[in-house]
C-alpha positions as CSV (number, residue, x, y, z in Angstrom):
1,X,-30.9,93.0,-108.5
2,X,-32.3,94.2,-105.1
3,X,-35.2,91.9,-105.6
4,X,-32.9,88.9,-105.4
5,X,-32.1,89.2,-101.8
6,X,-34.0,86.0,-100.7
7,X,-31.3,83.9,-98.9
8,X,-30.6,80.6,-100.5
9,X,-27.1,79.6,-99.5
10,X,-25.9,79.3,-95.9
11,X,-23.4,82.1,-96.2
12,X,-22.8,85.4,-94.6
13,X,-21.2,88.7,-95.7
14,X,-17.5,89.2,-94.9
15,X,-15.6,92.2,-96.3
16,X,-16.7,92.1,-99.9
17,X,-14.5,94.7,-101.7
18,X,-15.8,93.3,-104.9
19,X,-16.5,96.4,-107.0
20,X,-12.8,97.4,-107.1
21,X,-11.0,94.4,-105.6
22,X,-12.3,91.7,-107.9
23,X,-12.1,93.9,-110.9
24,X,-8.5,94.5,-110.2
25,X,-7.7,90.8,-110.1
26,X,-9.1,90.4,-113.6
27,X,-6.6,92.9,-115.0
28,X,-3.5,91.9,-113.0
29,X,-1.3,89.3,-114.8
30,X,-0.4,86.1,-113.1
31,X,3.3,86.0,-112.3
32,X,5.1,83.0,-113.8
33,X,6.5,80.5,-111.3
34,X,10.4,80.5,-111.1
35,X,12.1,77.5,-112.6
36,X,13.6,74.9,-110.3
37,X,17.3,75.4,-109.5
38,X,20.1,74.4,-107.2
39,X,22.8,76.1,-105.2
40,X,22.7,79.9,-105.4
41,X,20.2,79.8,-108.3
42,X,17.9,77.6,-106.2
43,X,18.2,79.9,-103.2
44,X,17.5,82.9,-105.4
45,X,14.5,81.2,-106.9
46,X,13.1,80.4,-103.4
47,X,13.6,84.0,-102.4
48,X,11.9,85.1,-105.6
49,X,9.0,82.8,-105.0
50,X,8.6,83.9,-101.4
51,X,8.6,87.5,-102.6
52,X,6.0,86.7,-105.2
53,X,3.8,85.0,-102.5
54,X,4.2,88.0,-100.2
55,X,3.2,90.4,-103.1
56,X,0.1,88.3,-103.8
57,X,-0.9,88.3,-100.1
58,X,-0.7,92.0,-100.0
59,X,-2.4,92.6,-103.3
60,X,-5.9,94.1,-103.6
61,X,-7.6,90.7,-102.9
62,X,-4.6,88.5,-102.0
63,X,-5.0,86.7,-105.3
64,X,-8.5,85.5,-104.6
65,X,-9.7,85.4,-108.1
66,X,-6.4,83.8,-109.4
67,X,-6.6,81.1,-106.8
68,X,-10.3,80.3,-106.8
69,X,-11.8,77.4,-108.8
70,X,-14.0,78.4,-111.7
71,X,-17.2,77.7,-109.9
72,X,-16.1,79.6,-106.8
73,X,-15.0,82.5,-109.0
74,X,-18.4,82.6,-110.6
75,X,-20.0,83.3,-107.2
76,X,-17.5,86.0,-106.5
77,X,-18.3,87.6,-109.9
78,X,-21.9,87.7,-108.9
79,X,-20.9,89.6,-105.7
80,X,-19.1,92.1,-107.9
81,X,-22.3,92.7,-109.9
82,X,-24.3,93.1,-106.6
83,X,-22.0,95.9,-105.6
84,X,-21.4,94.9,-102.0
85,X,-18.9,97.1,-100.1
86,X,-16.0,96.2,-97.7
87,X,-17.6,95.5,-94.3
88,X,-14.9,97.2,-92.3
89,X,-15.9,100.5,-94.0
90,X,-19.6,100.1,-93.1
91,X,-21.7,100.8,-90.2
92,X,-23.4,97.8,-88.5
93,X,-26.7,98.7,-90.1
94,X,-25.2,98.9,-93.5
95,X,-23.3,95.6,-93.1
96,X,-26.5,93.9,-92.1
97,X,-28.5,95.1,-95.0
98,X,-26.2,94.9,-97.9
99,X,-26.1,91.9,-100.3
100,X,-24.7,88.6,-99.1
101,X,-22.9,85.7,-100.8
102,X,-26.3,84.0,-100.5
103,X,-27.6,86.5,-103.0
104,X,-24.6,85.8,-105.2
105,X,-25.4,82.1,-105.3
106,X,-28.9,82.9,-106.4
107,X,-27.5,85.1,-109.1
108,X,-25.2,82.3,-110.3
109,X,-28.1,79.9,-110.4
110,X,-30.1,82.3,-112.5
111,X,-27.1,82.9,-114.8
112,X,-27.0,79.1,-115.3
113,X,-30.7,78.9,-116.0
114,X,-31.3,76.8,-112.8
115,X,-34.0,76.9,-110.2
116,X,-33.3,79.2,-107.2
117,X,-35.9,77.5,-105.0
118,X,-34.5,76.3,-101.7
119,X,-33.8,72.6,-101.3
120,X,-37.0,70.9,-100.2
121,X,-37.2,69.1,-96.8
122,X,-40.1,67.4,-94.9
123,X,-41.1,70.4,-92.9
124,X,-39.8,73.8,-91.7
125,X,-41.1,75.6,-88.6
126,X,-40.1,78.8,-86.9
127,X,-40.0,78.5,-83.1
128,X,-38.7,80.5,-80.1
129,X,-36.4,79.1,-77.4
130,X,-36.2,80.6,-73.9
131,X,-32.9,82.2,-73.4
132,X,-31.0,84.0,-70.6
133,X,-32.1,87.4,-71.8
134,X,-35.4,86.6,-73.6
135,X,-36.6,84.5,-76.4
136,X,-34.2,83.1,-79.0
137,X,-35.4,82.7,-82.6
138,X,-34.9,79.3,-84.1
139,X,-35.9,77.3,-87.1
140,X,-36.6,73.5,-87.1
141,X,-36.0,71.6,-90.3
142,X,-37.5,68.1,-90.2
143,X,-36.9,65.3,-92.8
144,X,-39.5,63.1,-94.4
145,X,-40.5,60.1,-92.4
146,X,-41.9,59.1,-89.1
147,X,-38.9,59.5,-86.7
148,X,-37.9,59.9,-84.0
149,X,-34.8,61.4,-85.7
150,X,-31.3,62.4,-84.6
151,X,-31.0,66.1,-84.0
152,X,-28.3,68.6,-85.1
153,X,-28.1,71.9,-83.2
154,X,-26.8,74.4,-85.8
155,X,-25.3,77.9,-85.3
156,X,-25.0,80.2,-88.2
157,X,-22.0,82.5,-89.0
158,X,-21.7,86.3,-89.3
159,X,-18.9,87.2,-86.9
160,X,-21.4,87.4,-84.0
161,X,-22.6,90.6,-85.6
162,X,-24.4,90.1,-88.9
163,X,-26.5,87.4,-90.7
164,X,-29.5,85.4,-89.5
165,X,-31.5,82.3,-90.0
166,X,-32.5,83.3,-93.5
167,X,-29.0,84.0,-94.8
168,X,-27.9,80.6,-93.5
169,X,-30.8,78.5,-94.8
170,X,-29.0,76.3,-97.3
171,X,-26.8,74.3,-94.9
172,X,-29.6,73.2,-92.6
173,X,-31.6,72.0,-95.5
174,X,-28.7,70.1,-97.0
175,X,-27.9,68.4,-93.7
176,X,-31.5,67.3,-93.1
177,X,-31.5,65.5,-96.4
178,X,-27.9,64.1,-96.2
179,X,-28.2,62.8,-92.6
180,X,-32.0,62.1,-92.2
181,X,-31.8,64.2,-89.0
182,X,-33.7,67.2,-87.6
183,X,-31.7,70.4,-87.8
184,X,-32.5,73.2,-85.2
185,X,-30.9,76.3,-86.5
186,X,-30.6,78.7,-83.6
187,X,-30.0,82.5,-83.7
188,X,-28.3,84.3,-80.9
189,X,-27.9,87.9,-79.6
190,X,-25.3,89.8,-81.6
191,X,-22.9,92.7,-81.1
192,X,-22.5,95.5,-80.7
193,X,-25.9,95.7,-79.1
194,X,-25.1,92.6,-77.1
195,X,-21.4,92.2,-76.3
196,X,-19.6,89.0,-75.4
197,X,-20.6,86.6,-73.9
198,X,-24.2,87.1,-75.1
199,X,-24.0,84.9,-78.1
200,X,-22.1,82.2,-76.2
201,X,-24.7,82.2,-73.4
202,X,-27.5,81.9,-76.0
203,X,-25.7,79.0,-77.7
204,X,-25.6,76.8,-74.6
205,X,-29.1,77.8,-73.7
206,X,-30.3,76.6,-77.1
207,X,-28.4,73.3,-76.9
208,X,-29.8,72.6,-73.4
209,X,-33.3,73.3,-74.6
210,X,-33.0,71.0,-77.6
211,X,-31.7,68.2,-75.5
212,X,-34.5,68.6,-73.0
213,X,-37.2,69.1,-75.6
214,X,-36.1,66.9,-78.5
215,X,-39.1,64.6,-78.0
216,X,-41.5,67.5,-78.8
217,X,-39.7,67.9,-82.1
218,X,-39.9,64.2,-82.9
219,X,-36.2,64.0,-82.1
220,X,-34.1,61.6,-80.1
221,X,-32.4,63.3,-77.2
222,X,-29.7,60.6,-77.0
223,X,-28.5,61.4,-80.5
224,X,-27.9,65.2,-80.6
225,X,-24.9,66.8,-82.4
226,X,-23.7,70.3,-82.6
227,X,-22.6,72.1,-85.8
228,X,-21.7,75.6,-86.9
229,X,-20.1,77.8,-89.5
230,X,-17.5,80.5,-88.8
231,X,-18.6,82.3,-85.6
232,X,-21.2,79.5,-85.3
233,X,-18.4,76.9,-85.4
234,X,-16.9,78.4,-82.3
235,X,-20.3,78.5,-80.7
236,X,-20.8,74.9,-81.4
237,X,-17.5,74.0,-79.8
238,X,-18.4,76.2,-76.8
239,X,-21.7,74.3,-76.4
240,X,-19.9,71.0,-76.3
241,X,-17.3,72.3,-73.8
242,X,-20.1,73.7,-71.6
243,X,-22.0,70.5,-71.8
244,X,-18.9,68.8,-70.3
245,X,-18.4,71.5,-67.7
246,X,-22.1,71.6,-66.6
247,X,-22.4,67.8,-66.7
248,X,-25.1,67.9,-69.3
249,X,-25.8,65.3,-72.0
250,X,-22.8,65.5,-74.3
251,X,-23.4,65.9,-78.0
252,X,-22.4,62.8,-80.0
253,X,-20.4,64.8,-82.5
254,X,-19.1,68.3,-83.3
255,X,-19.1,69.6,-86.9
256,X,-17.0,72.8,-87.1
257,X,-16.9,74.5,-90.4
258,X,-14.1,77.1,-90.8
259,X,-14.6,78.0,-87.1
260,X,-13.5,81.2,-85.4
261,X,-11.3,79.5,-83.0
262,X,-8.7,82.1,-82.0
263,X,-8.0,85.8,-82.0
264,X,-4.4,85.9,-83.4
265,X,-4.7,87.8,-86.7
266,X,-1.0,87.2,-87.6
267,X,-1.2,83.5,-88.4
268,X,0.0,82.1,-91.7
269,X,-3.4,82.1,-93.3
270,X,-4.2,85.6,-92.1
271,X,-1.0,86.7,-93.8
272,X,-1.7,84.8,-97.0
273,X,-5.3,86.1,-97.1
274,X,-5.0,89.6,-95.5
275,X,-7.0,91.1,-98.3
276,X,-9.0,88.1,-99.5
277,X,-12.6,88.0,-100.3
278,X,-15.2,87.4,-99.0
279,X,-13.4,87.3,-95.6
280,X,-10.2,89.2,-94.7
281,X,-8.2,90.5,-91.8
282,X,-10.0,93.9,-91.8
283,X,-13.4,92.2,-91.5
284,X,-12.2,90.0,-88.6
285,X,-10.9,93.0,-86.7
286,X,-14.2,94.7,-87.3
287,X,-16.1,91.7,-85.9
288,X,-13.8,91.5,-82.9
289,X,-14.3,95.2,-82.2
290,X,-18.1,94.9,-82.4
291,X,-18.5,91.8,-80.2
292,X,-15.5,91.7,-77.9
293,X,-13.6,94.0,-75.7
294,X,-9.8,93.8,-75.8
295,X,-9.7,91.7,-72.6
296,X,-12.1,89.2,-74.1
297,X,-9.7,88.1,-76.8
298,X,-7.9,85.8,-74.4
299,X,-11.1,84.3,-73.0
300,X,-11.1,80.5,-73.5
301,X,-14.7,80.7,-74.8
302,X,-13.3,82.7,-77.8
303,X,-9.7,81.8,-78.0
304,X,-10.2,78.0,-78.2
305,X,-6.8,77.2,-79.7
306,X,-4.7,78.9,-77.0
307,X,-6.8,79.0,-73.8
308,X,-9.6,76.3,-73.8
309,X,-9.5,72.9,-72.2
310,X,-10.2,70.6,-75.2
311,X,-10.1,67.3,-73.4
312,X,-13.0,64.9,-72.9
313,X,-15.0,66.2,-75.9
314,X,-17.0,64.2,-78.5
315,X,-15.6,63.3,-81.9
316,X,-15.1,66.2,-84.2
317,X,-15.1,67.0,-87.9
318,X,-13.3,70.2,-89.0
319,X,-13.6,71.8,-92.4
320,X,-11.4,74.6,-93.6
321,X,-10.9,76.5,-96.9
322,X,-7.7,77.4,-98.7
323,X,-8.6,81.1,-99.3
324,X,-9.6,82.0,-95.8
325,X,-7.8,83.8,-93.0
326,X,-9.3,81.3,-90.5
327,X,-7.7,78.3,-92.2
328,X,-4.7,78.1,-89.8
329,X,-6.7,78.3,-86.6
330,X,-9.1,75.7,-87.9
331,X,-6.3,73.4,-88.6
332,X,-4.6,74.2,-85.3
333,X,-7.9,73.5,-83.5
334,X,-8.1,70.1,-85.2
335,X,-4.5,69.3,-84.2
336,X,-5.0,70.4,-80.6
337,X,-8.3,68.4,-80.3
338,X,-6.5,65.3,-81.5
339,X,-3.6,65.9,-79.2
340,X,-6.1,66.2,-76.3
341,X,-7.4,62.7,-77.2
342,X,-10.5,63.7,-79.2
343,X,-11.3,61.5,-82.2
344,X,-10.7,64.0,-85.0
345,X,-11.0,64.2,-88.8
346,X,-10.3,67.4,-90.7
347,X,-10.2,68.3,-94.4
348,X,-9.0,71.5,-96.1
349,X,-10.6,72.3,-99.5
350,X,-8.4,74.0,-102.1
351,X,-9.6,76.7,-104.5
352,X,-12.5,77.9,-102.4
353,X,-13.1,80.7,-99.9
354,X,-14.7,81.3,-96.6
355,X,-18.4,80.7,-96.8
356,X,-18.2,78.1,-99.6
357,X,-19.8,75.3,-97.5
358,X,-23.4,76.3,-98.1
359,X,-22.9,76.8,-101.9
360,X,-23.4,73.2,-103.0
361,X,-25.9,74.2,-105.7
362,X,-23.1,76.0,-107.6
363,X,-19.7,75.0,-106.0
364,X,-18.6,71.4,-106.5
365,X,-16.3,71.4,-103.4
366,X,-19.2,72.5,-101.2
367,X,-21.1,69.4,-102.2
368,X,-18.1,67.2,-101.3
369,X,-17.6,69.1,-98.0
370,X,-21.3,68.6,-97.1
371,X,-21.1,64.9,-97.9
372,X,-17.9,64.5,-95.8
373,X,-19.6,66.1,-92.8
374,X,-22.8,64.2,-93.3
375,X,-21.0,60.9,-93.4
376,X,-19.3,61.7,-90.1
377,X,-22.6,62.7,-88.5
378,X,-24.4,59.6,-89.7
379,X,-21.5,57.5,-88.3
380,X,-21.9,59.2,-84.9
381,X,-25.6,58.8,-84.9
382,X,-25.3,55.1,-85.7
383,X,-22.6,54.3,-83.1
384,X,-24.0,56.1,-80.1
């Protein structure tokens, strides 16, 4: 299976205890739901249900395989076959080199007898962008046609530590074809070699460069949006906030896909998904440790939901996943943006996990989520 490591889906590796964790979920019986009741019986049933939910949250995988839709489960089964290990038990080098959910998507496609070729776009070109500490690797995906095109500045996930442009290749390709826009996928410095705020500095540098040089890419500098997944979602929001603070050209839209938007690991979704796969609490603590120092966890560039000024930002679309410890903070971010006067739409997708968004070739909800985001982006490009 090691020859299958060409990245296809825009997904990164997060705490994949699949060899033992997912196998355990196959053998654990599902607890029946208590019957409805009233009075003392009703209260007892509620207590029983709460205890059952707590037991599931603390189980080997927080019930991931029982809660996941069939197509999502098929991808997780492929991860089991690849033998990836829990990220919080690995060194950085091991975490960066082991199989990713992108590889699992490829395996699922092969299992179904489907092509594993990446989605075709007009053109793909690797470039470098000048950054505050050297060149930043980036990849430009261009649609068919004559242009000039709107531009999406996209930041991949990976907890500011792992993953790269190759691992997150599927989402940019999908967005190019769904929005008829150029996507500039920008890498960034990663911890622990480059601690906070290195990735954040690179993100705003990449955004500024794209706005200033969009014409060279056959893009329209007046129609630039920001987008990101997981850690990249937080970086996309950071770029928009810094554009406001530095009085730069504001992006016309923010698309934030299950963003890391806070540092509280005791939220409702963290408790529900403490041991979930592919992302869980242990993995997030590992990422925080590798990129942040303890004092950085309260920095408004990281802790968006509690510390950042969210006013005067462009319209936003937020996507969250049910089986994801980041669900609560993503929904909280959407609520706080709306309360700050930002035009906001958000949608939570049930039965899927963190990293599902780039899996449209095998996961139905990923296709729906991509279309939801693309429609919002196209609306922003058409009205600005």
